[in-house]
C-alpha positions as CSV (number, residue, x, y, z in Angstrom):
1,M,-3.9,-0.6,-14.0
2,K,-4.4,-2.1,-10.6
3,N,-2.1,-5.1,-11.5
4,L,0.5,-2.7,-12.8
5,L,0.6,-0.8,-9.5
6,K,0.9,-4.0,-7.6
7,L,3.9,-5.0,-9.8
8,E,5.4,-1.6,-9.0
9,E,5.0,-2.2,-5.3
10,L,6.4,-5.7,-5.7
11,A,9.5,-4.2,-7.3
12,L,9.8,-1.7,-4.5
13,M,9.5,-4.6,-1.9
14,V,12.3,-6.5,-3.7
15,L,14.4,-3.4,-3.6
16,G,13.8,-3.1,0.1
17,I,14.8,-6.7,0.6
18,F,17.9,-6.1,-1.4
19,M,18.8,-3.1,0.8
20,F,18.1,-5.2,3.9
21,G,20.6,-7.7,2.6
22,L,23.3,-5.0,2.3
23,L,22.9,-4.1,6.0
24,G,24.5,-7.3,7.1
25,Y,21.8,-8.3,9.6
26,Q,20.9,-12.0,9.9
27,W,18.0,-12.9,7.5
28,W,15.8,-14.2,10.3
29,W,15.3,-10.6,11.5
30,L,13.3,-9.8,8.4
31,P,10.3,-12.1,9.1
32,V,10.5,-11.2,12.8
33,L,10.3,-7.5,12.1
34,I,8.2,-7.3,8.9
35,L,4.9,-6.7,10.8
36,A,6.3,-4.4,13.5
37,P,5.0,-1.2,11.8
38,D,1.5,-2.4,12.3
39,I,1.9,-1.5,16.0
40,S,0.9,1.9,14.8
41,M,-2.7,0.6,14.6
42,L,-2.8,0.9,18.4
43,G,-3.4,4.6,17.8
44,Y,-6.9,3.7,16.8
45,L,-7.6,3.0,20.5
46,L,-7.5,6.8,20.9
47,G,-9.8,7.5,18.0
48,S,-9.8,7.5,14.2
49,K,-7.9,10.8,13.8
50,I,-5.0,9.8,16.0
51,G,-5.1,6.3,14.7
52,A,-4.9,7.5,11.1
53,A,-2.0,9.8,12.0
54,C,0.0,7.1,13.7
55,Y,-0.6,4.6,11.0
56,N,0.2,7.1,8.2
57,V,3.5,8.1,9.8
58,L,4.8,4.5,10.0
59,H,3.4,3.6,6.5
60,H,4.7,6.6,4.6
61,R,7.5,5.7,2.2
62,G,9.1,9.1,2.6
63,F,9.5,8.6,6.3
64,A,11.1,5.2,5.7
65,I,13.6,6.7,3.2
66,L,14.4,9.6,5.6
67,L,15.1,7.2,8.4
68,Y,17.4,5.1,6.2
69,F,19.4,8.2,5.1
70,V,19.6,9.5,8.7
71,G,21.0,6.1,9.6
72,I,23.6,6.4,6.9
73,Y,24.5,10.0,7.9
74,F,24.9,9.3,11.6
75,M,26.4,5.8,11.0
76,L,23.5,4.1,12.9
77,P,22.7,0.8,11.2
78,I,19.7,0.2,13.5
79,I,18.1,3.3,12.1
80,Q,18.8,2.1,8.6
81,L,17.2,-1.2,9.6
82,I,14.1,0.5,10.8
83,G,13.8,2.6,7.6
84,T,14.3,-0.5,5.5
85,I,11.7,-2.5,7.4
86,L,9.2,0.4,7.1
87,F,9.9,0.6,3.4
88,I,9.4,-3.2,2.8
89,H,6.3,-3.3,5.0
90,T,4.8,-0.3,3.2
91,A,5.3,-1.9,-0.2
92,M,3.8,-5.2,1.1
93,D,0.8,-3.4,2.5
94,R,0.2,-1.6,-0.9
95,I,0.3,-5.0,-2.7
96,F,-2.5,-6.2,-0.5
97,G,-4.5,-3.0,-1.0
98,Y,-3.8,-1.2,2.4
99,G,-3.1,2.4,1.8
100,L,-2.6,5.5,3.9
101,K,-5.7,6.1,6.1
102,Y,-8.3,8.8,6.1
103,D,-9.4,9.8,9.6
104,K,-13.0,8.7,9.1
105,G,-12.0,5.1,9.8
106,F,-9.4,2.4,9.3
107,K,-11.0,0.9,6.2
108,F,-10.9,4.2,4.3
109,T,-7.6,4.5,2.4
110,H,-6.1,6.5,-0.4
111,L,-6.4,3.2,-2.4
112,G,-10.1,2.9,-1.8
113,E,-12.2,1.3,0.8
114,I,-11.0,-2.0,2.4
115,G,-13.4,-4.9,2.6
116,N,-16.9,-5.4,1.4
117,K,-18.3,-2.1,0.4
118,N,-21.9,-3.5,0.6
119,E,-21.8,-4.0,4.4
């Protein structure tokens, strides 16, 4: 089942990359921006609860899709780009096992605990 879920995320990542291509931005923007959503981890400097909230907002697929459609509605390609980058990044994170965070700590996600559970 775990591999099936990773394949699903890979398909979503490919979809996001396809959507990025439709936006007309130069392709070099994709590798430059792909890790930008991880800036949300700075919220952990203010504690686990705020960190998890910041992280979860920028790693929630629904928020990414909302931004994309807001960009379409208001004809703001930069907002579409942000939504697309969030969508691709989220799928990439899920492939590597990084899920939405619980507020008891960074390594506790909806996909399970990250790292060595015996530590």
